[in-house]
mmCIF file of the N, C-alpha and C atoms, coordinates in Angstrom:
data_MODEL
# 
_entry.id   MODEL 
# 
loop_
_atom_site.group_PDB 
_atom_site.id 
_atom_site.type_symbol 
_atom_site.label_atom_id 
_atom_site.label_alt_id 
_atom_site.label_comp_id 
_atom_site.label_asym_id 
_atom_site.label_entity_id 
_atom_site.label_seq_id 
_atom_site.pdbx_PDB_ins_code 
_atom_site.Cartn_x 
_atom_site.Cartn_y 
_atom_site.Cartn_z 
_atom_site.occupancy 
_atom_site.B_iso_or_equiv 
_atom_site.pdbx_formal_charge 
_atom_site.auth_seq_id 
_atom_site.auth_comp_id 
_atom_site.auth_asym_id 
_atom_site.auth_atom_id 
_atom_site.pdbx_PDB_model_num 
ATOM 1   N N  . MET A 1 1  ? 103.256 -22.767 -66.631 1.00 0.00 ? 1  MET A N  1 
ATOM 2   C CA . MET A 1 1  ? 102.474 -21.794 -65.901 1.00 0.00 ? 1  MET A CA 1 
ATOM 3   C C  . MET A 1 1  ? 101.023 -22.270 -65.844 1.00 0.00 ? 1  MET A C  1 
ATOM 4   N N  . ASP A 1 2  ? 100.431 -22.233 -64.664 1.00 0.00 ? 2  ASP A N  1 
ATOM 5   C CA . ASP A 1 2  ? 99.058  -22.690 -64.473 1.00 0.00 ? 2  ASP A CA 1 
ATOM 6   C C  . ASP A 1 2  ? 98.072  -21.570 -64.758 1.00 0.00 ? 2  ASP A C  1 
ATOM 7   N N  . ILE A 1 3  ? 96.862  -21.976 -65.065 1.00 0.00 ? 3  ILE A N  1 
ATOM 8   C CA . ILE A 1 3  ? 95.779  -21.020 -65.298 1.00 0.00 ? 3  ILE A CA 1 
ATOM 9   C C  . ILE A 1 3  ? 95.301  -20.500 -63.950 1.00 0.00 ? 3  ILE A C  1 
ATOM 10  N N  . PRO A 1 4  ? 95.142  -19.186 -63.788 1.00 0.00 ? 4  PRO A N  1 
ATOM 11  C CA . PRO A 1 4  ? 94.654  -18.648 -62.514 1.00 0.00 ? 4  PRO A CA 1 
ATOM 12  C C  . PRO A 1 4  ? 93.267  -19.189 -62.172 1.00 0.00 ? 4  PRO A C  1 
ATOM 13  N N  . GLU A 1 5  ? 93.000  -19.263 -60.877 1.00 0.00 ? 5  GLU A N  1 
ATOM 14  C CA . GLU A 1 5  ? 91.710  -19.764 -60.379 1.00 0.00 ? 5  GLU A CA 1 
ATOM 15  C C  . GLU A 1 5  ? 90.543  -18.953 -60.940 1.00 0.00 ? 5  GLU A C  1 
ATOM 16  N N  . GLY A 1 6  ? 89.530  -19.648 -61.429 1.00 0.00 ? 6  GLY A N  1 
ATOM 17  C CA . GLY A 1 6  ? 88.342  -18.980 -61.942 1.00 0.00 ? 6  GLY A CA 1 
ATOM 18  C C  . GLY A 1 6  ? 88.451  -18.463 -63.358 1.00 0.00 ? 6  GLY A C  1 
ATOM 19  N N  . ARG A 1 7  ? 89.563  -18.725 -64.036 1.00 0.00 ? 7  ARG A N  1 
ATOM 20  C CA . ARG A 1 7  ? 89.740  -18.275 -65.429 1.00 0.00 ? 7  ARG A CA 1 
ATOM 21  C C  . ARG A 1 7  ? 89.718  -19.489 -66.343 1.00 0.00 ? 7  ARG A C  1 
ATOM 22  N N  . PHE A 1 8  ? 89.403  -19.263 -67.608 1.00 0.00 ? 8  PHE A N  1 
ATOM 23  C CA . PHE A 1 8  ? 89.324  -20.346 -68.578 1.00 0.00 ? 8  PHE A CA 1 
ATOM 24  C C  . PHE A 1 8  ? 90.363  -20.124 -69.668 1.00 0.00 ? 8  PHE A C  1 
ATOM 25  N N  . ASP A 1 9  ? 90.935  -21.215 -70.134 1.00 0.00 ? 9  ASP A N  1 
ATOM 26  C CA . ASP A 1 9  ? 92.018  -21.171 -71.107 1.00 0.00 ? 9  ASP A CA 1 
ATOM 27  C C  . ASP A 1 9  ? 91.513  -20.768 -72.485 1.00 0.00 ? 9  ASP A C  1 
ATOM 28  N N  . TRP A 1 10 ? 92.223  -19.834 -73.104 1.00 0.00 ? 10 TRP A N  1 
ATOM 29  C CA . TRP A 1 10 ? 91.883  -19.311 -74.420 1.00 0.00 ? 10 TRP A CA 1 
ATOM 30  C C  . TRP A 1 10 ? 91.968  -20.402 -75.492 1.00 0.00 ? 10 TRP A C  1 
ATOM 31  N N  . LEU A 1 11 ? 93.062  -21.152 -75.504 1.00 0.00 ? 11 LEU A N  1 
ATOM 32  C CA . LEU A 1 11 ? 93.276  -22.158 -76.547 1.00 0.00 ? 11 LEU A CA 1 
ATOM 33  C C  . LEU A 1 11 ? 92.236  -23.279 -76.450 1.00 0.00 ? 11 LEU A C  1 
ATOM 34  N N  . THR A 1 12 ? 91.940  -23.725 -75.246 1.00 0.00 ? 12 THR A N  1 
ATOM 35  C CA . THR A 1 12 ? 90.928  -24.765 -75.068 1.00 0.00 ? 12 THR A CA 1 
ATOM 36  C C  . THR A 1 12 ? 89.575  -24.290 -75.584 1.00 0.00 ? 12 THR A C  1 
ATOM 37  N N  . THR A 1 13 ? 89.208  -23.066 -75.239 1.00 0.00 ? 13 THR A N  1 
ATOM 38  C CA . THR A 1 13 ? 87.938  -22.504 -75.689 1.00 0.00 ? 13 THR A CA 1 
ATOM 39  C C  . THR A 1 13 ? 87.916  -22.368 -77.210 1.00 0.00 ? 13 THR A C  1 
ATOM 40  N N  . LEU A 1 14 ? 89.014  -21.932 -77.787 1.00 0.00 ? 14 LEU A N  1 
ATOM 41  C CA . LEU A 1 14 ? 89.116  -21.791 -79.240 1.00 0.00 ? 14 LEU A CA 1 
ATOM 42  C C  . LEU A 1 14 ? 88.920  -23.130 -79.942 1.00 0.00 ? 14 LEU A C  1 
ATOM 43  N N  . LEU A 1 15 ? 89.593  -24.162 -79.458 1.00 0.00 ? 15 LEU A N  1 
ATOM 44  C CA . LEU A 1 15 ? 89.483  -25.480 -80.088 1.00 0.00 ? 15 LEU A CA 1 
ATOM 45  C C  . LEU A 1 15 ? 88.089  -26.075 -79.920 1.00 0.00 ? 15 LEU A C  1 
ATOM 46  N N  . LEU A 1 16 ? 87.497  -25.900 -78.738 1.00 0.00 ? 16 LEU A N  1 
ATOM 47  C CA . LEU A 1 16 ? 86.140  -26.393 -78.526 1.00 0.00 ? 16 LEU A CA 1 
ATOM 48  C C  . LEU A 1 16 ? 85.157  -25.692 -79.456 1.00 0.00 ? 16 LEU A C  1 
ATOM 49  N N  . CYS A 1 17 ? 85.318  -24.389 -79.624 1.00 0.00 ? 17 CYS A N  1 
ATOM 50  C CA . CYS A 1 17 ? 84.435  -23.633 -80.502 1.00 0.00 ? 17 CYS A CA 1 
ATOM 51  C C  . CYS A 1 17 ? 84.628  -24.050 -81.959 1.00 0.00 ? 17 CYS A C  1 
ATOM 52  N N  . PHE A 1 18 ? 85.872  -24.254 -82.357 1.00 0.00 ? 18 PHE A N  1 
ATOM 53  C CA . PHE A 1 18 ? 86.154  -24.612 -83.744 1.00 0.00 ? 18 PHE A CA 1 
ATOM 54  C C  . PHE A 1 18 ? 85.568  -25.979 -84.100 1.00 0.00 ? 18 PHE A C  1 
ATOM 55  N N  . PHE A 1 19 ? 85.777  -26.963 -83.222 1.00 0.00 ? 19 PHE A N  1 
ATOM 56  C CA . PHE A 1 19 ? 85.357  -28.320 -83.544 1.00 0.00 ? 19 PHE A CA 1 
ATOM 57  C C  . PHE A 1 19 ? 83.930  -28.650 -83.106 1.00 0.00 ? 19 PHE A C  1 
ATOM 58  N N  . LEU A 1 20 ? 83.464  -28.045 -82.008 1.00 0.00 ? 20 LEU A N  1 
ATOM 59  C CA . LEU A 1 20 ? 82.144  -28.381 -81.464 1.00 0.00 ? 20 LEU A CA 1 
ATOM 60  C C  . LEU A 1 20 ? 81.282  -27.150 -81.227 1.00 0.00 ? 20 LEU A C  1 
ATOM 61  N N  . GLY A 1 21 ? 81.559  -26.081 -81.949 1.00 0.00 ? 21 GLY A N  1 
ATOM 62  C CA . GLY A 1 21 ? 80.847  -24.826 -81.742 1.00 0.00 ? 21 GLY A CA 1 
ATOM 63  C C  . GLY A 1 21 ? 79.356  -24.908 -81.992 1.00 0.00 ? 21 GLY A C  1 
ATOM 64  N N  . ALA A 1 22 ? 78.944  -25.700 -82.942 1.00 0.00 ? 22 ALA A N  1 
ATOM 65  C CA . ALA A 1 22 ? 77.524  -25.820 -83.248 1.00 0.00 ? 22 ALA A CA 1 
ATOM 66  C C  . ALA A 1 22 ? 76.751  -26.476 -82.108 1.00 0.00 ? 22 ALA A C  1 
ATOM 67  N N  . LEU A 1 23 ? 77.446  -27.186 -81.252 1.00 0.00 ? 23 LEU A N  1 
ATOM 68  C CA . LEU A 1 23 ? 76.805  -27.824 -80.099 1.00 0.00 ? 23 LEU A CA 1 
ATOM 69  C C  . LEU A 1 23 ? 76.913  -26.970 -78.838 1.00 0.00 ? 23 LEU A C  1 
ATOM 70  N N  . GLY A 1 24 ? 77.621  -25.862 -78.915 1.00 0.00 ? 24 GLY A N  1 
ATOM 71  C CA . GLY A 1 24 ? 77.739  -24.954 -77.783 1.00 0.00 ? 24 GLY A CA 1 
ATOM 72  C C  . GLY A 1 24 ? 78.659  -25.439 -76.678 1.00 0.00 ? 24 GLY A C  1 
ATOM 73  N N  . VAL A 1 25 ? 79.533  -26.378 -76.976 1.00 0.00 ? 25 VAL A N  1 
ATOM 74  C CA . VAL A 1 25 ? 80.409  -26.950 -75.953 1.00 0.00 ? 25 VAL A CA 1 
ATOM 75  C C  . VAL A 1 25 ? 81.308  -25.888 -75.331 1.00 0.00 ? 25 VAL A C  1 
ATOM 76  N N  . HIS A 1 26 ? 81.790  -24.938 -76.122 1.00 0.00 ? 26 HIS A N  1 
ATOM 77  C CA . HIS A 1 26 ? 82.645  -23.885 -75.584 1.00 0.00 ? 26 HIS A CA 1 
ATOM 78  C C  . HIS A 1 26 ? 81.894  -23.002 -74.590 1.00 0.00 ? 26 HIS A C  1 
ATOM 79  N N  . SER A 1 27 ? 80.596  -22.835 -74.780 1.00 0.00 ? 27 SER A N  1 
ATOM 80  C CA . SER A 1 27 ? 79.795  -22.054 -73.835 1.00 0.00 ? 27 SER A CA 1 
ATOM 81  C C  . SER A 1 27 ? 79.608  -22.806 -72.523 1.00 0.00 ? 27 SER A C  1 
ATOM 82  N N  . PHE A 1 28 ? 79.376  -24.111 -72.613 1.00 0.00 ? 28 PHE A N  1 
ATOM 83  C CA . PHE A 1 28 ? 79.284  -24.911 -71.395 1.00 0.00 ? 28 PHE A CA 1 
ATOM 84  C C  . PHE A 1 28 ? 80.614  -24.887 -70.644 1.00 0.00 ? 28 PHE A C  1 
ATOM 85  N N  . TYR A 1 29 ? 81.724  -24.978 -71.371 1.00 0.00 ? 29 TYR A N  1 
ATOM 86  C CA . TYR A 1 29 ? 83.056  -24.967 -70.760 1.00 0.00 ? 29 TYR A CA 1 
ATOM 87  C C  . TYR A 1 29 ? 83.310  -23.669 -70.003 1.00 0.00 ? 29 TYR A C  1 
ATOM 88  N N  . THR A 1 30 ? 82.870  -22.546 -70.542 1.00 0.00 ? 30 THR A N  1 
ATOM 89  C CA . THR A 1 30 ? 83.109  -21.247 -69.907 1.00 0.00 ? 30 THR A CA 1 
ATOM 90  C C  . THR A 1 30 ? 81.984  -20.821 -68.972 1.00 0.00 ? 30 THR A C  1 
ATOM 91  N N  . LYS A 1 31 ? 81.135  -21.768 -68.571 1.00 0.00 ? 31 LYS A N  1 
ATOM 92  C CA . LYS A 1 31 ? 80.054  -21.545 -67.596 1.00 0.00 ? 31 LYS A CA 1 
ATOM 93  C C  . LYS A 1 31 ? 78.970  -20.595 -68.090 1.00 0.00 ? 31 LYS A C  1 
ATOM 94  N N  . LYS A 1 32 ? 78.735  -20.583 -69.393 1.00 0.00 ? 32 LYS A N  1 
ATOM 95  C CA . LYS A 1 32 ? 77.623  -19.834 -69.982 1.00 0.00 ? 32 LYS A CA 1 
ATOM 96  C C  . LYS A 1 32 ? 76.550  -20.854 -70.354 1.00 0.00 ? 32 LYS A C  1 
ATOM 97  N N  . THR A 1 33 ? 75.954  -21.452 -69.323 1.00 0.00 ? 33 THR A N  1 
ATOM 98  C CA . THR A 1 33 ? 75.070  -22.595 -69.506 1.00 0.00 ? 33 THR A CA 1 
ATOM 99  C C  . THR A 1 33 ? 73.826  -22.266 -70.324 1.00 0.00 ? 33 THR A C  1 
ATOM 100 N N  . ALA A 1 34 ? 73.173  -21.152 -70.031 1.00 0.00 ? 34 ALA A N  1 
ATOM 101 C CA . ALA A 1 34 ? 71.945  -20.800 -70.758 1.00 0.00 ? 34 ALA A CA 1 
ATOM 102 C C  . ALA A 1 34 ? 72.227  -20.599 -72.247 1.00 0.00 ? 34 ALA A C  1 
ATOM 103 N N  . ILE A 1 35 ? 73.322  -19.938 -72.556 1.00 0.00 ? 35 ILE A N  1 
ATOM 104 C CA . ILE A 1 35 ? 73.696  -19.733 -73.954 1.00 0.00 ? 35 ILE A CA 1 
ATOM 105 C C  . ILE A 1 35 ? 74.083  -21.069 -74.591 1.00 0.00 ? 35 ILE A C  1 
ATOM 106 N N  . GLY A 1 36 ? 74.759  -21.922 -73.825 1.00 0.00 ? 36 GLY A N  1 
ATOM 107 C CA . GLY A 1 36 ? 75.126  -23.242 -74.324 1.00 0.00 ? 36 GLY A CA 1 
ATOM 108 C C  . GLY A 1 36 ? 73.912  -24.072 -74.701 1.00 0.00 ? 36 GLY A C  1 
ATOM 109 N N  . VAL A 1 37 ? 72.869  -24.030 -73.865 1.00 0.00 ? 37 VAL A N  1 
ATOM 110 C CA . VAL A 1 37 ? 71.638  -24.769 -74.170 1.00 0.00 ? 37 VAL A CA 1 
ATOM 111 C C  . VAL A 1 37 ? 70.993  -24.202 -75.440 1.00 0.00 ? 37 VAL A C  1 
ATOM 112 N N  . ALA A 1 38 ? 70.952  -22.876 -75.553 1.00 0.00 ? 38 ALA A N  1 
ATOM 113 C CA . ALA A 1 38 ? 70.365  -22.251 -76.755 1.00 0.00 ? 38 ALA A CA 1 
ATOM 114 C C  . ALA A 1 38 ? 71.151  -22.635 -78.004 1.00 0.00 ? 38 ALA A C  1 
ATOM 115 N N  . GLN A 1 39 ? 72.476  -22.652 -77.903 1.00 0.00 ? 39 GLN A N  1 
ATOM 116 C CA . GLN A 1 39 ? 73.289  -23.044 -79.053 1.00 0.00 ? 39 GLN A CA 1 
ATOM 117 C C  . GLN A 1 39 ? 73.093  -24.514 -79.383 1.00 0.00 ? 39 GLN A C  1 
ATOM 118 N N  . LEU A 1 40 ? 72.962  -25.343 -78.370 1.00 0.00 ? 40 LEU A N  1 
ATOM 119 C CA . LEU A 1 40 ? 72.748  -26.769 -78.598 1.00 0.00 ? 40 LEU A CA 1 
ATOM 120 C C  . LEU A 1 40 ? 71.423  -27.016 -79.319 1.00 0.00 ? 40 LEU A C  1 
ATOM 121 N N  . LEU A 1 41 ? 70.386  -26.322 -78.898 1.00 0.00 ? 41 LEU A N  1 
ATOM 122 C CA . LEU A 1 41 ? 69.063  -26.519 -79.505 1.00 0.00 ? 41 LEU A CA 1 
ATOM 123 C C  . LEU A 1 41 ? 68.942  -25.946 -80.913 1.00 0.00 ? 41 LEU A C  1 
ATOM 124 N N  . THR A 1 42 ? 69.739  -24.910 -81.221 1.00 0.00 ? 42 THR A N  1 
ATOM 125 C CA . THR A 1 42 ? 69.664  -24.278 -82.547 1.00 0.00 ? 42 THR A CA 1 
ATOM 126 C C  . THR A 1 42 ? 70.857  -24.623 -83.437 1.00 0.00 ? 42 THR A C  1 
ATOM 127 N N  . LEU A 1 43 ? 71.670  -25.572 -82.976 1.00 0.00 ? 43 LEU A N  1 
ATOM 128 C CA . LEU A 1 43 ? 72.914  -25.946 -83.672 1.00 0.00 ? 43 LEU A CA 1 
ATOM 129 C C  . LEU A 1 43 ? 73.788  -24.723 -83.932 1.00 0.00 ? 43 LEU A C  1 
ATOM 130 N N  . GLY A 1 44 ? 73.997  -23.958 -82.870 1.00 0.00 ? 44 GLY A N  1 
ATOM 131 C CA . GLY A 1 44 ? 74.855  -22.781 -82.968 1.00 0.00 ? 44 GLY A CA 1 
ATOM 132 C C  . GLY A 1 44 ? 74.238  -21.694 -83.818 1.00 0.00 ? 44 GLY A C  1 
ATOM 133 N N  . GLY A 1 45 ? 72.921  -21.581 -83.780 1.00 0.00 ? 45 GLY A N  1 
ATOM 134 C CA . GLY A 1 45 ? 72.255  -20.579 -84.622 1.00 0.00 ? 45 GLY A CA 1 
ATOM 135 C C  . GLY A 1 45 ? 72.522  -20.846 -86.088 1.00 0.00 ? 45 GLY A C  1 
ATOM 136 N N  . CYS A 1 46 ? 72.407  -22.131 -86.465 1.00 0.00 ? 46 CYS A N  1 
ATOM 137 C CA . CYS A 1 46 ? 72.713  -22.590 -87.830 1.00 0.00 ? 46 CYS A CA 1 
ATOM 138 C C  . CYS A 1 46 ? 74.160  -22.272 -88.214 1.00 0.00 ? 46 CYS A C  1 
ATOM 139 N N  . GLY A 1 47 ? 75.032  -22.267 -87.233 1.00 0.00 ? 47 GLY A N  1 
ATOM 140 C CA . GLY A 1 47 ? 76.456  -22.037 -87.475 1.00 0.00 ? 47 GLY A CA 1 
ATOM 141 C C  . GLY A 1 47 ? 76.879  -20.588 -87.363 1.00 0.00 ? 47 GLY A C  1 
ATOM 142 N N  . ILE A 1 48 ? 75.946  -19.655 -87.465 1.00 0.00 ? 48 ILE A N  1 
ATOM 143 C CA . ILE A 1 48 ? 76.298  -18.235 -87.427 1.00 0.00 ? 48 ILE A CA 1 
ATOM 144 C C  . ILE A 1 48 ? 76.750  -17.830 -86.034 1.00 0.00 ? 48 ILE A C  1 
ATOM 145 N N  . TRP A 1 49 ? 76.018  -18.256 -85.015 1.00 0.00 ? 49 TRP A N  1 
ATOM 146 C CA . TRP A 1 49 ? 76.353  -17.931 -83.634 1.00 0.00 ? 49 TRP A CA 1 
ATOM 147 C C  . TRP A 1 49 ? 77.734  -18.492 -83.282 1.00 0.00 ? 49 TRP A C  1 
ATOM 148 N N  . ALA A 1 50 ? 78.003  -19.717 -83.712 1.00 0.00 ? 50 ALA A N  1 
ATOM 149 C CA . ALA A 1 50 ? 79.295  -20.340 -83.450 1.00 0.00 ? 50 ALA A CA 1 
ATOM 150 C C  . ALA A 1 50 ? 80.420  -19.585 -84.161 1.00 0.00 ? 50 ALA A C  1 
ATOM 151 N N  . LEU A 1 51 ? 80.165  -19.127 -85.367 1.00 0.00 ? 51 LEU A N  1 
ATOM 152 C CA . LEU A 1 51 ? 81.168  -18.364 -86.116 1.00 0.00 ? 51 LEU A CA 1 
ATOM 153 C C  . LEU A 1 51 ? 81.461  -17.033 -85.431 1.00 0.00 ? 51 LEU A C  1 
ATOM 154 N N  . VAL A 1 52 ? 80.422  -16.353 -84.969 1.00 0.00 ? 52 VAL A N  1 
ATOM 155 C CA . VAL A 1 52 ? 80.609  -15.082 -84.253 1.00 0.00 ? 52 VAL A CA 1 
ATOM 156 C C  . VAL A 1 52 ? 81.416  -15.312 -82.981 1.00 0.00 ? 52 VAL A C  1 
ATOM 157 N N  . ASP A 1 53 ? 81.087  -16.369 -82.228 1.00 0.00 ? 53 ASP A N  1 
ATOM 158 C CA . ASP A 1 53 ? 81.846  -16.687 -81.018 1.00 0.00 ? 53 ASP A CA 1 
ATOM 159 C C  . ASP A 1 53 ? 83.302  -17.003 -81.353 1.00 0.00 ? 53 ASP A C  1 
ATOM 160 N N  . LEU A 1 54 ? 83.527  -17.728 -82.431 1.00 0.00 ? 54 LEU A N  1 
ATOM 161 C CA . LEU A 1 54 ? 84.895  -18.061 -82.838 1.00 0.00 ? 54 LEU A CA 1 
ATOM 162 C C  . LEU A 1 54 ? 85.698  -16.796 -83.121 1.00 0.00 ? 54 LEU A C  1 
ATOM 163 N N  . ILE A 1 55 ? 85.112  -15.869 -83.828 1.00 0.00 ? 55 ILE A N  1 
ATOM 164 C CA . ILE A 1 55 ? 85.791  -14.602 -84.122 1.00 0.00 ? 55 ILE A CA 1 
ATOM 165 C C  . ILE A 1 55 ? 86.058  -13.824 -82.832 1.00 0.00 ? 55 ILE A C  1 
ATOM 166 N N  . MET A 1 56 ? 85.077  -13.801 -81.933 1.00 0.00 ? 56 MET A N  1 
ATOM 167 C CA . MET A 1 56 ? 85.257  -13.097 -80.661 1.00 0.00 ? 56 MET A CA 1 
ATOM 168 C C  . MET A 1 56 ? 86.366  -13.729 -79.829 1.00 0.00 ? 56 MET A C  1 
ATOM 169 N N  . ILE A 1 57 ? 86.481  -15.044 -79.853 1.00 0.00 ? 57 ILE A N  1 
ATOM 170 C CA . ILE A 1 57 ? 87.558  -15.726 -79.122 1.00 0.00 ? 57 ILE A CA 1 
ATOM 171 C C  . ILE A 1 57 ? 88.907  -15.364 -79.727 1.00 0.00 ? 57 ILE A C  1 
ATOM 172 N N  . ILE A 1 58 ? 89.002  -15.375 -81.041 1.00 0.00 ? 58 ILE A N  1 
ATOM 173 C CA . ILE A 1 58 ? 90.269  -15.077 -81.717 1.00 0.00 ? 58 ILE A CA 1 
ATOM 174 C C  . ILE A 1 58 ? 90.751  -13.658 -81.413 1.00 0.00 ? 58 ILE A C  1 
ATOM 175 N N  . VAL A 1 59 ? 89.838  -12.686 -81.446 1.00 0.00 ? 59 VAL A N  1 
ATOM 176 C CA . VAL A 1 59 ? 90.251  -11.294 -81.223 1.00 0.00 ? 59 VAL A CA 1 
ATOM 177 C C  . VAL A 1 59 ? 90.347  -10.937 -79.734 1.00 0.00 ? 59 VAL A C  1 
ATOM 178 N N  . GLY A 1 60 ? 89.892  -11.835 -78.854 1.00 0.00 ? 60 GLY A N  1 
ATOM 179 C CA . GLY A 1 60 ? 90.064  -11.617 -77.421 1.00 0.00 ? 60 GLY A CA 1 
ATOM 180 C C  . GLY A 1 60 ? 88.930  -10.888 -76.730 1.00 0.00 ? 60 GLY A C  1 
ATOM 181 N N  . SER A 1 61 ? 87.760  -10.816 -77.354 1.00 0.00 ? 61 SER A N  1 
ATOM 182 C CA . SER A 1 61 ? 86.655  -10.105 -76.720 1.00 0.00 ? 61 SER A CA 1 
ATOM 183 C C  . SER A 1 61 ? 85.600  -11.052 -76.131 1.00 0.00 ? 61 SER A C  1 
ATOM 184 N N  . PHE A 1 62 ? 85.826  -12.350 -76.185 1.00 0.00 ? 62 PHE A N  1 
ATOM 185 C CA . PHE A 1 62 ? 84.885  -13.326 -75.630 1.00 0.00 ? 62 PHE A CA 1 
ATOM 186 C C  . PHE A 1 62 ? 85.019  -13.341 -74.111 1.00 0.00 ? 62 PHE A C  1 
ATOM 187 N N  . LYS A 1 63 ? 83.909  -13.279 -73.410 1.00 0.00 ? 63 LYS A N  1 
ATOM 188 C CA . LYS A 1 63 ? 83.897  -13.280 -71.943 1.00 0.00 ? 63 LYS A CA 1 
ATOM 189 C C  . LYS A 1 63 ? 83.302  -14.594 -71.440 1.00 0.00 ? 63 LYS A C  1 
ATOM 190 N N  . ASP A 1 64 ? 83.783  -15.030 -70.282 1.00 0.00 ? 64 ASP A N  1 
ATOM 191 C CA . ASP A 1 64 ? 83.215  -16.234 -69.679 1.00 0.00 ? 64 ASP A CA 1 
ATOM 192 C C  . ASP A 1 64 ? 81.946  -15.893 -68.909 1.00 0.00 ? 64 ASP A C  1 
ATOM 193 N N  . GLY A 1 65 ? 81.385  -16.863 -68.227 1.00 0.00 ? 65 GLY A N  1 
ATOM 194 C CA . GLY A 1 65 ? 80.148  -16.672 -67.491 1.00 0.00 ? 65 GLY A CA 1 
ATOM 195 C C  . GLY A 1 65 ? 80.255  -15.678 -66.352 1.00 0.00 ? 65 GLY A C  1 
ATOM 196 N N  . ASN A 1 66 ? 81.471  -15.397 -65.892 1.00 0.00 ? 66 ASN A N  1 
ATOM 197 C CA . ASN A 1 66 ? 81.700  -14.433 -64.816 1.00 0.00 ? 66 ASN A CA 1 
ATOM 198 C C  . ASN A 1 66 ? 82.057  -13.044 -65.339 1.00 0.00 ? 66 ASN A C  1 
ATOM 199 N N  . GLY A 1 67 ? 82.117  -12.890 -66.649 1.00 0.00 ? 67 GLY A N  1 
ATOM 200 C CA . GLY A 1 67 ? 82.455  -11.598 -67.243 1.00 0.00 ? 67 GLY A CA 1 
ATOM 201 C C  . GLY A 1 67 ? 83.941  -11.361 -67.419 1.00 0.00 ? 67 GLY A C  1 
ATOM 202 N N  . ASN A 1 68 ? 84.756  -12.383 -67.182 1.00 0.00 ? 68 ASN A N  1 
ATOM 203 C CA . ASN A 1 68 ? 86.208  -12.260 -67.342 1.00 0.00 ? 68 ASN A CA 1 
ATOM 204 C C  . ASN A 1 68 ? 86.624  -12.645 -68.758 1.00 0.00 ? 68 ASN A C  1 
ATOM 205 N N  . THR A 1 69 ? 87.694  -12.021 -69.231 1.00 0.00 ? 69 THR A N  1 
ATOM 206 C CA . THR A 1 69 ? 88.254  -12.440 -70.519 1.00 0.00 ? 69 THR A CA 1 
ATOM 207 C C  . THR A 1 69 ? 88.964  -13.774 -70.317 1.00 0.00 ? 69 THR A C  1 
ATOM 208 N N  . LEU A 1 70 ? 89.205  -14.475 -71.406 1.00 0.00 ? 70 LEU A N  1 
ATOM 209 C CA . LEU A 1 70 ? 89.861  -15.762 -71.335 1.00 0.00 ? 70 LEU A CA 1 
ATOM 210 C C  . LEU A 1 70 ? 91.337  -15.592 -71.035 1.00 0.00 ? 70 LEU A C  1 
ATOM 211 N N  . TYR A 1 71 ? 91.925  -16.563 -70.338 1.00 0.00 ? 71 TYR A N  1 
ATOM 212 C CA . TYR A 1 71 ? 93.341  -16.520 -69.984 1.00 0.00 ? 71 TYR A CA 1 
ATOM 213 C C  . TYR A 1 71 ? 94.167  -16.995 -71.166 1.00 0.00 ? 71 TYR A C  1 
ATOM 214 N N  . ARG A 1 72 ? 95.069  -16.135 -71.605 1.00 0.00 ? 72 ARG A N  1 
ATOM 215 C CA . ARG A 1 72 ? 95.938  -16.446 -72.744 1.00 0.00 ? 72 ARG A CA 1 
ATOM 216 C C  . ARG A 1 72 ? 97.371  -16.465 -72.266 1.00 0.00 ? 72 ARG A C  1 
ATOM 217 N N  . LYS A 1 73 ? 98.034  -17.589 -72.460 1.00 0.00 ? 73 LYS A N  1 
ATOM 218 C CA . LYS A 1 73 ? 99.424  -17.762 -71.981 1.00 0.00 ? 73 LYS A CA 1 
ATOM 219 C C  . LYS A 1 73 ? 100.390 -16.942 -72.798 1.00 0.00 ? 73 LYS A C  1 
# 
């Protein structure tokens, strides 16, 4: 099953946040560019911001840059 147009994959976002969250890669992936730059410059808010995003992704409340929830297969 393919991901619907304009939606971002939950698992991809989760893995990016887990491994590269301090660099904000998951924010860049989900088109949250301004937040991604802030996370990159602060190393994910010293890891706290990345941890909060990781928890939000796991529980399903993380939104992409368009305000949509992540697509979960």
